[in-house]
C-alpha positions in Angstrom: 40.5 98.6 45.6 38.9 100.0 48.8 40.8 99.9 52.1 37.9 100.0 54.5 40.0 99.5 57.6 37.7 99.0 60.6 35.1 101.6 59.3 31.5 100.8 59.3 30.0 100.4 55.9 26.4 101.3 55.1 24.4 100.4 52.0 23.4 104.0 51.2 25.3 103.7 47.9 26.8 100.9 45.7 30.4 101.6 46.4 31.2 98.1 47.7 28.5 96.2 45.8 29.8 94.0 43.0 26.8 91.8 42.2 23.2 91.3 43.5 21.0 88.3 42.6 17.5 88.2 43.9 18.2 91.1 46.4 17.8 94.8 46.1 18.9 98.0 47.9 16.0 99.4 49.8 15.5 102.8 51.3 13.8 102.9 54.6 11.5 105.7 55.7 11.6 107.0 59.3 8.5 106.8 61.4 6.9 109.6 63.3 7.8 110.2 66.9 5.1 112.9 67.3 5.0 116.6 67.4 7.7 117.9 69.7 7.6 121.7 69.2 4.7 124.0 68.3 5.4 127.4 66.9 2.9 129.4 68.9 4.6 132.4 70.5 3.8 136.0 69.5 7.3 136.5 68.1 7.3 133.3 66.1 4.7 133.5 63.4 3.9 131.1 60.5 7.0 131.7 58.3 8.9 129.1 60.4 11.7 126.8 59.3 13.8 124.5 61.4 17.6 125.0 61.3 19.5 122.4 63.3 19.6 120.1 66.3 22.9 119.7 68.2 24.1 117.9 71.3 26.2 119.6 74.0 26.7 118.8 77.6 24.2 115.9 77.6 21.4 118.1 76.3 20.0 118.8 72.9 19.5 122.2 71.5 17.0 122.8 68.6 17.3 126.0 66.5 14.6 127.3 64.3 13.6 130.4 62.4 10.7 132.3 63.8 9.2 134.9 61.4 6.0 136.8 61.5 4.2 138.4 58.6 4.8 141.9 59.8 6.1 144.0 56.8 8.9 145.2 59.0 10.0 141.7 59.8 12.3 141.0 56.9 14.3 138.1 58.2 12.7 136.8 61.4 14.8 135.7 64.4 16.5 132.4 65.4 15.0 130.8 68.5 16.1 127.8 70.5 14.4 124.9 72.4 16.1 122.6 74.8 15.7 118.8 75.6 17.2 117.1 78.6 15.7 113.7 78.0 17.4 112.7 74.8 15.1 114.5 72.4 11.7 113.2 73.5 10.4 116.4 75.1 11.4 120.0 74.5 11.0 123.3 76.3 11.6 126.9 75.2 13.9 128.5 77.7 13.2 132.0 78.9 16.5 133.6 77.7 15.5 137.2 77.6 18.7 138.0 75.8 16.6 140.1 73.5 14.6 142.5 75.8 11.3 143.4 74.2 8.4 144.3 76.6 5.9 142.8 74.1 7.9 139.6 74.0 8.4 138.5 77.6 10.3 135.4 78.5 11.4 134.9 74.9 13.8 132.2 73.6 15.5 134.3 70.9 19.2 133.8 70.6 21.3 136.9 69.9 24.8 138.5 70.0 26.3 139.7 73.3 25.0 143.2 72.6 21.4 142.0 73.0 20.4 143.7 69.7 21.9 141.6 66.9 19.7 138.7 66.1 20.2 135.8 63.7 18.0 134.0 61.3 17.9 131.7 58.3 20.4 130.6 57.1 22.2 130.8 60.5 22.5 127.0 61.1 24.3 126.5 64.4 26.7 123.6 64.6 29.2 122.1 67.1 32.9 122.6 66.1 34.6 119.3 67.1 38.0 120.2 65.8 40.6 119.2 68.4 41.8 122.3 70.3 38.8 124.6 69.7 38.4 126.9 72.7 35.4 126.1 74.9 33.8 129.5 74.3 33.9 128.9 70.5 32.6 125.3 70.4 29.2 126.3 69.0 29.3 128.3 65.8 26.9 129.9 63.3 27.3 132.0 60.2 25.5 135.0 58.6 25.4 135.9 54.9 26.5 139.5 54.2 26.5 140.8 50.6 29.7 142.8 49.7 27.5 145.3 48.0 26.1 146.4 51.4 22.5 145.7 50.3 20.9 143.7 53.1 20.3 139.9 52.5 16.8 139.2 53.7 14.2 136.5 53.3 12.6 138.6 50.6 15.6 139.9 48.8 18.7 138.1 47.6 21.1 140.8 46.3 23.2 140.1 43.3 27.0 139.9 43.6 29.4 138.2 46.0 28.6 137.5 49.6 30.7 136.6 52.6 30.0 134.5 55.6 30.3 136.2 59.0 31.2 133.8 61.8 29.9 133.9 65.3 30.6 131.6 68.3 29.2 130.6 71.7 29.9 128.4 74.7 26.4 127.6 75.7 24.5 128.2 72.5 22.4 131.2 73.5 24.6 134.2 73.3 27.0 134.5 70.4 30.1 136.7 69.9 31.7 137.6 66.5 34.9 135.8 65.8 38.0 138.0 65.7 39.7 137.7 63.3 37.1 136.8 60.8 37.5 133.9 58.3 37.7 134.8 54.6 34.8 132.8 53.1 33.4 134.6 50.1 31.4 133.2 47.2 30.3 134.8 43.9 28.0 132.0 42.9 24.5 133.3 42.2 22.0 133.0 45.1 24.8 131.8 47.3 24.1 131.2 51.0 20.4 131.8 50.5 19.4 128.8 52.6 20.9 125.4 53.2 24.3 126.4 54.8 25.8 123.4 56.5 29.3 123.2 58.0 31.3 120.8 60.2 34.8 119.6 61.1 35.4 116.4 59.2 37.3 113.8 61.2 37.8 111.8 58.0 39.2 114.7 55.9 40.8 116.6 58.9 39.4 119.9 57.7 36.3 122.0 57.8 33.7 121.3 55.1 31.0 123.7 54.0 28.0 122.9 51.8 25.7 125.7 50.7 23.0 126.5 48.2 23.4 128.4 45.0 21.5 128.9 41.8 22.8 126.8 39.0 22.3 128.7 35.8 20.0 127.6 33.1 22.9 127.4 30.6 24.4 124.6 32.7 21.2 122.6 33.0 20.0 119.8 30.7 17.4 121.2 28.2 14.6 119.2 29.6 15.2 120.6 33.1 15.4 124.2 31.7 12.0 123.8 30.1 10.5 122.2 33.2 11.7 125.1 35.4 10.7 127.9 33.0 14.2 128.4 31.7 15.7 129.5 35.0 17.9 126.6 36.1 17.6 125.2 39.6 18.7 125.4 43.2 21.8 123.3 43.7 24.7 122.9 46.2 28.4 123.8 46.3 31.2 122.7 48.6 34.3 124.4 50.0 36.9 123.4 52.6 39.3 124.9 55.0 42.2 123.5 57.2 42.0 126.4 59.7 38.6 128.0 59.3 40.4 131.2 58.3 41.1 130.5 54.6 38.9 128.6 52.3 39.3 126.8 49.0 37.4 128.0 45.9 33.8 126.6 45.9 33.1 123.6 43.7 29.5 122.9 42.6 28.4 119.4 43.6 27.5 116.9 40.9 24.7 114.3 41.2 25.8 111.5 38.8 23.8 110.4 35.8 20.4 111.1 37.4 17.5 113.4 36.6 18.1 116.8 38.1 15.9 118.1 40.9 15.9 121.2 43.0 17.2 121.1 46.6 16.3 123.9 49.0 18.4 122.8 51.9 21.1 120.0 52.0 21.6 119.2 55.8 24.8 117.4 55.0 26.7 115.9 58.0 29.0 113.0 58.8 27.1 110.0 60.2 28.5 109.7 63.7 28.8 105.8 63.4 30.6 106.1 60.1 32.2 109.6 59.8 33.6 108.9 56.3 30.0 108.8 55.0 28.1 112.1 54.7 24.3 111.9 54.9 22.2 114.7 53.4 18.4 114.4 54.0 17.8 117.2 51.6 14.6 119.2 51.1 13.5 118.5 47.5 11.5 121.5 46.1 9.0 120.8 43.4 8.6 124.3 42.1 5.2 125.0 40.4 3.9 121.5 41.2 0.6 122.6 42.8 -1.4 120.0 44.7 -4.1 122.2 46.5 -6.8 124.4 45.1 -7.2 127.9 46.4 -10.2 126.7 48.4 -8.3 123.7 49.9 -5.4 126.0 50.9 -7.8 128.5 52.5 -9.4 125.6 54.5 -6.2 124.9 56.3 -5.3 128.6 56.6 -2.3 128.9 54.3 -1.0 132.4 54.2 -0.7 134.1 50.8 0.1 132.0 47.8 2.3 129.5 49.5 0.4 126.5 48.2 1.5 126.6 44.5 4.6 124.3 45.1 5.1 121.2 47.1 8.1 119.5 48.7 9.4 116.5 50.5 12.9 115.2 51.5 15.3 112.7 49.8 18.4 111.1 51.0 21.5 112.3 49.2 24.9 110.8 50.3 28.5 111.7 49.7 31.9 110.2 50.6 34.5 112.2 52.5 36.7 114.2 50.1 34.4 114.0 47.1 32.3 116.6 45.3 29.5 114.1 44.3 26.1 113.6 45.8 25.1 110.0 45.2 21.5 109.5 44.1 21.2 105.7 44.7 17.6 106.4 45.8 15.5 108.7 43.8 12.5 107.9 45.9 11.3 110.0 48.8 12.9 109.6 52.2 10.4 111.8 54.2 6.9 112.0 52.7 4.6 114.9 53.1 1.9 112.7 54.7 -1.8 112.9 55.3 -3.7 116.2 55.2 -3.7 119.3 53.0 -1.5 121.2 55.4 1.6 119.1 54.4 1.1 119.7 50.7 2.0 123.4 50.6 5.2 125.2 49.5 8.4 125.0 51.5 7.2 122.5 54.1 8.5 119.0 55.1 12.1 120.5 55.3 14.4 118.4 57.6 16.6 120.1 60.2 20.3 119.4 60.1 21.2 116.8 62.7 20.9 113.0 62.9 21.4 112.0 66.5 21.1 108.8 68.7 17.9 108.0 70.5 19.3 105.2 72.6 21.4 102.4 71.2 18.9 101.0 68.8 17.3 104.1 67.3 18.2 107.3 65.6 16.2 110.6 65.6 15.9 113.5 63.3 13.4 116.4 63.0 11.3 117.9 60.2 9.4 121.2 59.9 5.7 120.8 59.0 2.8 123.2 58.0 4.8 126.1 56.6 2.9 129.4 56.5 0.1 128.1 58.7 -0.8 128.8 62.3 -0.4 125.1 62.9 3.3 125.1 62.0 5.3 122.7 64.1 8.4 120.5 64.3 8.0 116.7 64.3 10.4 114.1 65.6 11.3 111.2 63.3 12.7 107.8 64.4 14.7 105.3 62.5 16.6 102.1 63.3 20.3 102.7 64.0 22.1 102.5 60.6 18.7 101.9 59.2 18.7 104.4 56.3 19.0 101.6 53.7 19.6 97.9 53.5 20.3 95.0 51.2 16.9 93.4 51.2 16.1 89.8 50.4 12.6 88.5 49.7 11.2 85.2 51.0 12.6 83.2 48.1 16.1 84.5 49.0 19.1 85.9 47.1 22.7 87.0 47.6 25.0 90.0 47.3 28.8 89.8 46.7 31.0 92.8 47.5 33.9 94.1 45.5 37.3 93.2 46.7 38.5 95.3 49.7 41.2 95.3 52.4 40.3 95.5 56.1 41.8 95.4 59.5 40.2 93.9 62.6 39.5 90.8 64.6 35.8 90.1 64.1 33.0 90.8 61.6 30.0 92.7 63.0 26.7 93.1 61.2 23.5 95.0 61.7 20.7 92.8 60.4 17.1 91.5 60.9 15.3 88.5 59.6 11.8 87.0 59.7 11.2 83.8 61.6 11.9 81.6 58.6 14.6 84.0 57.3 18.3 84.0 57.7 21.7 85.5 56.8 24.8 83.5 56.0 28.2 84.9 55.2 31.2 83.6 53.2 34.6 85.3 52.9 36.2 84.9 49.6 39.6 85.8 48.1 39.8 88.6 45.5 39.1 86.1 42.7 35.9 84.9 44.4 37.2 81.6 45.7 35.8 80.7 49.2 38.5 80.8 51.9 38.7 77.5 53.9 37.3 78.1 57.4 35.1 80.9 56.2 32.9 79.2 53.5 29.2 79.4 53.3 28.8 75.8 54.6 30.8 76.7 57.7 28.6 79.6 58.6 25.5 78.7 60.6 22.3 80.5 59.7 22.1 83.9 61.5 18.5 84.4 62.7 17.1 87.3 64.6 17.3 91.1 64.9 20.4 92.7 66.2 22.3 96.0 65.9 25.7 94.5 66.5 26.0 90.8 65.9 29.4 89.1 65.8 29.6 86.6 63.0 31.1 83.2 63.8 31.9 80.2 61.6 32.4 76.7 62.9 36.0 77.6 63.9 34.9 80.8 65.6 34.7 84.5 64.9 38.4 85.4 64.6 39.1 86.8 61.1 42.4 88.6 62.0 44.6 86.3 59.8 42.8 87.7 56.7 43.5 91.4 57.6 45.5 93.3 55.0 44.7 90.8 52.2 42.1 91.5 49.5 38.8 89.7 50.2 35.2 89.7 49.2 32.1 89.1 51.3 29.2 87.0 50.1 25.9 87.5 51.8 23.3 84.8 51.2 19.9 85.9 52.6 16.3 85.0 52.9 13.5 87.3 54.0 16.1 89.6 55.7 17.7 93.0 55.7 21.4 93.8 56.1 21.9 97.4 57.2 25.7 97.6 57.8 28.9 95.7 58.6 32.3 96.5 59.9 35.4 94.7 61.1 36.1 95.3 64.8 39.7 96.1 65.7 39.0 95.7 69.4 38.4 99.4 70.2 35.0 101.0 70.6 33.4 103.0 67.9 32.6 106.7 68.8 29.3 107.1 70.6 28.9 103.4 71.2 
């Protein structure tokens, strides 16, 4: 039985769902907030890929790989853009940390020597562990093979690799940590993209997710045949209590679902429900060619980067587990209109789901890979609005599994149509309605609210039921239920 305490519960998986009649779980796609960053500087080039978006000091920083097609440019550089209006508009600051006369007023981040630059998979992140020194609050990592052979965008050396850790106060100039953590992996293709790290409030430890190549011998035979006998790109997880020493890496599992390739994972705790990890992952459809050579040439695709296609899906995980849930196999971020979006290695989300006011969330996605028109697009979504329990006009209901909670009031995030409604009943563990909280004592809830306090005829106070096993019964008509939680009287982080 789940003890949910006062934690917000989303419907991105079926963990609490016991039974649904006439309702379904529905994945919701974000809508476009427009192009916010064009990759158009001489040092940037078309081989561009977004890395992450973080929030520090009431400003947002966006990191992205900028890579030209110069044969000497084997890894590109990591650049930064800054937003001071909550993510709506972005500027490229003239850092000039890297001094190159042919690249004046550049926005390339670098080490404090002004020479060492960073690139994919150097995904900067904010270290929120209590007690972290101010000058180490923003971190990034680099992949370094133990063999000494450089790890570049064009060459992934065989053998173990280690992560080298760097830190910064402002997010522009980074210094190598001393001493260095001991994070080494011998999984094939490890750290070759999709390195995501964070301090987990729910687990009270650091959590790392990274890409590796899952060997063909471990893959279902149908997948081996589909991918030409080579296996597929997958993800692994490791943890650390102190950042210095790490547990052995464990490959993530995906439940009993068809296997797909994931280029990047972007896993992070959802800031309104830190026990739930959201992973808007880049799904790579290797060899699935959409464009002809003439169509690719018409939009200016460089080289042969049109013989695959990709989009993004929503993977989820719960704190402390090594399973990605695939409740929704459908796409979360579609490629969209135009040939330019149907090329290889495009439509990759950046790591970072952030607030855009109280009622909306924002995230970002790279578009038009290997084209002069490459850019980063802002996407918007309702707060908690990744998925919902959805009821049609004829209505239906959902009943949860038994759980234990603490709190004084029940809060829901919902929306209805004009004739629609939501009504809620609290039952005991055996499914018997509890007097005072029956369906007949709950007036129809009509409207569209992010945080609605449910009240029965006797009022909203549910504190006497805390600590006892209960179920929730949601009866709905033409409505969506996005989340619920029991308030304990204290504010939720970021609210």
